[in-house]
C-alpha positions in Angstrom: 30.9 -2.5 0.8 27.8 -3.4 -1.0 28.0 -4.4 -4.7 25.8 -3.4 -7.6 23.8 -6.0 -9.3 24.2 -6.0 -13.1 24.0 -8.3 -16.1 26.4 -9.6 -18.7 25.3 -6.8 -21.0 27.7 -3.8 -21.4 26.8 -1.1 -18.9 25.4 1.4 -21.4 23.4 -1.2 -23.3 21.9 -2.6 -20.0 21.1 0.9 -18.8 19.3 1.8 -22.1 17.5 -1.5 -22.2 16.4 -1.0 -18.5 15.2 2.5 -19.2 13.3 1.3 -22.3 11.6 -1.4 -20.2 10.7 1.1 -17.4 9.3 3.6 -19.9 7.2 0.9 -21.5 5.7 -0.1 -18.2 4.8 3.5 -17.4 3.3 4.0 -20.9 1.3 0.7 -20.5 0.0 1.9 -17.1 -1.0 5.2 -18.5 -2.9 3.6 -21.5 -4.7 1.1 -19.3 -5.9 4.0 -17.1 -6.9 6.2 -20.0 -8.9 3.3 -21.4 -10.7 2.8 -18.1 -11.4 6.5 -17.7 -12.8 6.7 -21.2 -15.0 3.7 -20.6 -16.4 5.0 -17.3 -17.1 8.6 -18.5 -18.8 10.4 -15.7 -19.7 7.3 -13.9 -18.3 5.3 -11.0 -15.5 2.8 -11.4 -16.7 -0.8 -11.2 -13.3 -1.9 -9.7 -12.1 1.0 -7.5 -14.6 0.6 -4.7 -17.7 2.3 -6.3 -19.5 2.4 -2.9 -16.9 4.7 -1.5 -16.4 6.6 -4.7 -20.1 7.6 -4.6 -19.5 9.1 -1.1 -16.4 11.0 -2.4 -18.3 12.5 -5.3 -21.2 13.7 -3.0 -18.7 15.1 -0.5 -16.9 16.9 -3.3 -20.1 18.8 -4.3 -20.5 20.0 -0.7 -16.9 21.1 -0.5 -17.2 23.0 -3.8 -20.4 24.7 -2.7 -19.7 25.5 1.0 -15.9 25.5 1.3 -13.4 23.4 3.1 -13.7 24.9 6.6 -17.4 24.0 7.3 -17.7 21.3 10.0 -14.0 21.3 10.7 -13.3 20.3 7.1 -14.9 16.8 7.5 -16.6 15.2 4.6 -20.4 15.3 3.9 -20.8 12.0 2.2 -24.6 12.0 1.8 -25.0 15.5 0.4 -26.9 16.2 -2.8 -28.5 14.0 -5.4 -25.5 12.3 -7.1 -25.5 8.5 -7.2 -28.2 8.2 -4.5 -28.4 4.5 -5.2 -24.7 3.9 -4.3 -22.6 4.4 -1.2 -23.9 5.4 2.2 -27.1 6.9 0.9 -28.5 3.5 0.0 -27.7 2.3 3.6 -29.2 5.3 5.5 -32.1 3.2 6.7 -29.6 0.9 8.4 -26.9 3.4 9.4 -28.5 6.9 9.9 -26.2 9.8 9.5 -28.2 12.8 10.9 -25.5 15.4 10.6 -24.4 14.2 7.1 -20.8 14.4 8.4 -18.5 11.4 8.2 -16.2 11.4 11.1 -14.8 7.8 10.9 -12.2 8.3 8.2 -9.8 11.1 7.3 -11.2 13.3 4.6 -8.2 13.8 2.2 -9.7 11.9 -0.8 -12.9 14.0 -0.5 -10.9 17.2 -0.2 -8.9 16.4 -3.3 -12.1 15.7 -5.2 -13.7 18.9 -3.9 -10.7 20.9 -5.1 -11.0 19.3 -8.5 -14.7 20.2 -8.7 -13.9 23.8 -8.0 -11.2 23.8 -10.7 -12.7 21.8 -13.5 -16.4 21.3 -12.5 -18.3 18.0 -12.3 -16.1 16.0 -14.7 -15.1 12.8 -13.1 -12.9 11.8 -16.0 -10.7 14.8 -15.2 -10.7 14.2 -11.5 -9.3 10.7 -12.1 -6.3 12.1 -13.8 -5.0 13.3 -10.4 -4.6 9.8 -8.8 -3.4 8.4 -12.1 -0.7 11.0 -12.5 0.3 10.5 -8.8 0.5 6.7 -9.4 2.7 7.2 -12.5 4.9 9.6 -10.6 5.3 7.1 -7.8 6.3 4.4 -10.4 8.9 6.8 -11.9 10.3 7.5 -8.4 10.4 3.8 -7.6 12.3 3.0 -10.8 14.8 5.8 -10.1 15.4 4.7 -6.5 15.6 1.0 -7.2 18.0 1.3 -10.1 20.5 3.0 -7.8 20.5 -0.2 -5.7 19.8 -2.9 -8.3 21.0 -1.5 -11.5 18.9 -0.6 -14.5 17.8 -4.0 -15.8 17.1 -5.6 -12.5 15.1 -2.5 -11.3 13.1 -2.6 -14.5 12.3 -6.3 -14.0 11.2 -5.6 -10.4 9.0 -2.7 -11.5 7.3 -5.0 -14.0 6.4 -7.4 -11.2 5.2 -4.6 -8.9 3.0 -3.1 -11.6 1.3 -6.1 -13.2 -0.6 -7.1 -10.1 -4.4 -6.4 -10.5 -4.6 -4.1 -7.5 -2.5 -1.5 -9.3 -4.5 -1.1 -12.5 -7.9 -1.7 -10.9 -7.5 1.2 -8.4 -5.0 3.7 -9.8 -7.8 5.8 -11.3 -10.0 5.5 -8.2 -11.3 8.6 -6.4 -11.3 6.9 -3.0 -8.1 6.5 -1.0 -6.8 3.2 -2.4 -4.9 4.6 -5.5 -3.5 7.5 -3.5 -2.4 5.3 -0.6 -0.8 2.8 -2.9 1.3 5.5 -4.7 2.5 6.9 -1.3 3.3 3.4 0.0 5.2 2.5 -3.1 7.3 5.6 -2.7 7.8 4.8 0.9 9.1 1.3 0.2 11.4 2.5 -2.6 12.7 5.3 -0.4 13.4 2.8 2.4 15.3 0.5 0.1 17.5 3.4 -1.1 18.2 4.5 2.5 18.9 1.1 3.9 21.1 -0.1 1.0 23.0 3.1 0.2 22.9 5.4 3.3 24.9 4.5 6.4 22.7 7.0 8.3 19.4 8.4 7.0 19.7 12.0 5.9 17.4 14.8 7.2 15.8 15.1 3.9 15.2 11.4 3.7 13.6 11.4 7.1 11.4 14.3 6.2 10.3 12.6 3.0 9.5 9.4 4.9 7.5 11.3 7.5 5.6 13.1 4.8 4.7 9.9 2.9 3.5 8.2 6.1 1.5 11.3 7.1 -0.1 11.2 3.7 -1.1 7.5 4.2 -2.4 8.3 7.6 -4.6 11.1 6.4 -6.0 8.8 3.8 -7.0 5.8 5.8 -6.4 3.6 8.9 -5.6 0.2 7.3 -2.0 1.0 6.4 -1.0 1.8 10.0 1.1 -1.3 10.6 2.6 -1.7 7.1 3.5 2.0 6.8 5.0 2.2 10.3 6.9 -1.1 10.3 7.9 -1.7 6.6 11.5 -0.9 7.5 11.9 -4.1 9.6 11.8 -6.7 6.8 13.5 -4.4 4.4 16.4 -3.9 6.9 16.7 -7.7 7.2 17.1 -8.1 3.4 19.5 -5.2 3.2 21.7 -6.6 6.0 21.8 -10.0 4.2 23.2 -8.3 1.1 26.0 -6.5 2.9 24.4 -3.2 3.9 25.6 -1.7 7.2 22.2 -1.3 8.8 22.5 -0.5 12.5 19.8 -1.0 15.1 19.6 2.7 15.8 18.9 3.4 12.1 16.0 0.9 12.1 14.6 2.4 15.3 14.9 6.0 13.9 13.1 5.0 10.7 10.4 3.2 12.7 9.9 6.4 14.8 9.8 8.6 11.7 7.3 6.3 9.9 5.1 5.8 12.9 5.3 9.5 13.8 4.1 10.5 10.4 1.1 8.2 10.5 0.2 9.1 14.1 0.5 12.8 13.3 -2.1 12.5 10.5 -4.6 10.7 12.9 -4.0 13.4 15.5 -5.0 15.9 12.9 -8.1 13.9 12.1 -8.9 13.5 15.8 -8.7 17.3 16.2 -11.0 17.8 13.3 -13.6 15.4 14.9 -13.2 17.1 18.3 -13.7 20.5 16.7 -16.8 19.3 14.9 -18.3 17.9 18.1 -17.1 20.7 20.3 -15.3 18.5 22.8 -12.5 16.0 23.1 -14.7 13.6 25.1 -17.3 13.4 22.4 -14.6 12.8 19.8 -13.1 10.0 21.9 -16.5 8.4 22.3 -17.2 8.5 18.6 -13.9 7.1 17.6 -13.7 4.5 20.3 -17.2 3.2 19.5 -16.2 2.8 15.9 -13.0 1.0 16.8 -15.0 -1.3 19.1 -17.3 -2.1 16.2 -14.4 -2.8 13.8 -12.9 -5.1 16.5 -15.9 -7.1 17.5 -18.6 -6.3 14.9 -22.3 -6.7 15.5 -23.5 -10.2 16.6 -20.2 -11.7 15.3 -18.6 -15.0 16.4 -16.0 -14.9 19.2 -12.8 -13.1 18.6 -10.6 -16.2 18.0 -13.2 -17.6 15.6 -13.2 -14.3 13.6 -9.4 -14.3 13.5 -9.2 -17.9 12.3 -11.8 -17.3 9.7 -10.0 -14.2 8.5 -6.7 -16.0 8.2 -8.2 -18.7 6.0 -10.2 -16.2 4.0 -7.3 -13.9 3.4 -5.0 -16.7 2.4 -7.4 -17.4 -0.4 -8.0 -13.7 -1.3 -4.3 -12.7 -1.5 -3.0 -15.9 -3.1 -5.6 -17.1 -5.5 -7.7 -14.1 -6.7 -11.3 -15.1 -5.9 -14.2 -13.4 -7.6 -16.2 -10.9 -5.5 -19.8 -10.5 -6.6 -20.2 -7.1 -5.1 -16.9 -5.8 -6.7 -16.3 -7.7 -9.9 -12.8 -7.8 -11.3 -11.4 -6.3 -8.1 -8.4 -8.6 -7.8 -5.5 -7.8 -5.6 -2.5 -9.9 -6.6 -3.9 -12.6 -8.8 -1.6 -15.6 -8.2 1.6 -13.6 -8.3 2.1 -13.2 -4.5 1.8 -16.9 -4.1 4.0 -17.8 -7.1 6.8 -15.4 -6.2 6.7 -16.4 -2.6 7.0 -20.1 -3.6 9.8 -19.4 -6.1 11.8 -17.6 -3.5 11.3 -20.3 -0.9 12.1 -23.1 -3.4 15.3 -21.4 -4.4 16.3 -21.1 -0.8 15.6 -24.7 -0.2 17.7 -25.7 -3.2 20.6 -23.6 -1.8 20.3 -25.2 1.6 20.1 -28.7 0.2 23.2 -28.1 -1.8 25.2 -26.7 1.1 28.0 -28.8 2.4 27.8 -30.1 5.9 24.0 -30.1 6.0 23.4 -33.8 5.5 20.3 -34.4 7.6 16.8 -33.2 7.0 16.7 -31.8 10.5 19.7 -29.6 9.9 18.4 -28.4 6.6 15.1 -27.6 8.2 16.8 -25.6 11.0 18.9 -23.8 8.4 15.7 -22.8 6.6 14.0 -21.6 9.7 17.0 -19.6 10.9 17.6 -18.0 7.5 17.7 -14.2 8.0 17.9 -13.1 4.4 14.9 -14.9 2.9 12.6 -16.7 5.3 12.7 -14.3 8.2 12.0 -11.1 6.2 9.1 -12.9 4.4 7.6 -14.1 7.6 8.0 -10.7 9.3 6.4 -8.9 6.3 3.5 -11.3 6.2 3.0 -11.0 9.9 3.0 -7.1 9.9 0.4 -7.1 7.1 -1.7 -9.7 8.9 -1.7 -7.6 12.2 -4.9 -5.8 11.0 -6.7 -9.1 10.9 -6.0 -9.6 14.6 -6.5 -6.0 15.7 -9.7 -5.3 13.6 -11.1 -8.7 12.7 -14.6 -7.6 12.1 -13.5 -4.8 9.8 -11.2 -7.1 7.9 -13.8 -9.7 7.4 -16.2 -7.2 5.8 -13.7 -5.2 3.8 -12.0 -7.9 1.7 -12.1 -5.5 -1.2 -9.8 -3.0 0.6 -7.8 -4.6 3.4 -5.9 -7.2 1.3 -4.0 -4.2 -0.3 -1.8 -4.0 2.8 -0.3 -7.3 1.7 1.6 -5.3 -0.9 4.3 -5.2 1.8 5.1 -8.9 1.7 4.7 -8.8 -2.1 7.3 -6.0 -2.3 9.6 -7.9 0.0 9.4 -11.2 -1.9 9.8 -9.4 -5.2 12.9 -7.6 -3.9 14.3 -10.9 -2.7 13.5 -12.5 -6.0 15.2 -9.7 -7.8 18.3 -9.9 -5.7 18.6 -13.7 -5.6 17.1 -14.9 -8.8 17.3 -12.2 -11.4 20.9 -11.4 -10.4 23.3 -12.9 -13.0 26.6 -11.6 -11.6 28.0 -9.1 -9.2 30.9 -7.0 -10.5 30.6 -3.3 -10.1 31.1 -1.8 -6.6 28.2 0.3 -5.4 29.0 3.6 -3.9 26.4 5.1 -1.5 
């Protein structure tokens, strides 16, 4: 039986304090976003991928004027006169788009924006309330799910760490997919923690929710494919270390549900593209040519060189928050991913060094490498997130303002481990699933 993590505070006092902290975090997030929205007015966000936002705004005008069924519901990202000096329109001389239809990404962000234009008109500040409210709702759900596992205070401490990374506040108000995808991914991770720690077997409603969240991420973008589909693996390792009865068939079921949701979304997008072109072969050619470009690029170095460069580049990007001249203030984790990762490893090293019977450095090193509760889940989470750098190295090299967001998986995992192993003061109240 798993135990609930609590503090030395009386239960009611701890619960109230934890609730107050969680509410404060949500209010802080809301205020930061309202400030940013007021500052931007009807303009593009300087931090939430303005290039792609311009495409979304133009596509929204086309949806509002011609409806959502034209050209199989795909987005017209170069339509109209809005923000002609931003986004794809400024690159038309390099990348012509004769049909005006963008077939390379799912169109959900543009569809949401087009719906908002029909409802409230061309008021970007009102459009931005949709991703902000979804982001806040995801945070509320994460708090509710995590507190069932960790207790009120520990869950609130965890939600602080999950919310203060720059990638949350810089993109929550964005009209492109990043804010939406992060909200869905946060809900997925919190749901998986609840299922793995509390449920001996996933319920039908839990599986349906997981499928829906992964479908949503799949109809927003490609980059989350590995982290959305395989997030259950490192989380299951952590859960098992803390006494949860996680069976292999449970992990396989959750893998299938997660991956199935993501794949279903891309099958829908593929059918849209095939309908637009009028044939499956034409859609295959379009999507495969784009995949080949994302893999190899244009006049790029050899594959292994690209991967090596990406690994070094992303180590700097995700751990040390470099400036990006094209997208100022577009940080991802600041130094928090690096700091929390190091803290978790250092605490594990201290516990290994203090263990009786491990007198030699070799034995201590082997104990660290074989650790299934801290080191292994961290390594697995980082590896899953880094898969995109190996599968689509050219795309990853160019899109350092988007792709690093998938490393929220290892960040969530290390924060969960930190909360369980470091913030925990004592274990005293039995946890009932």
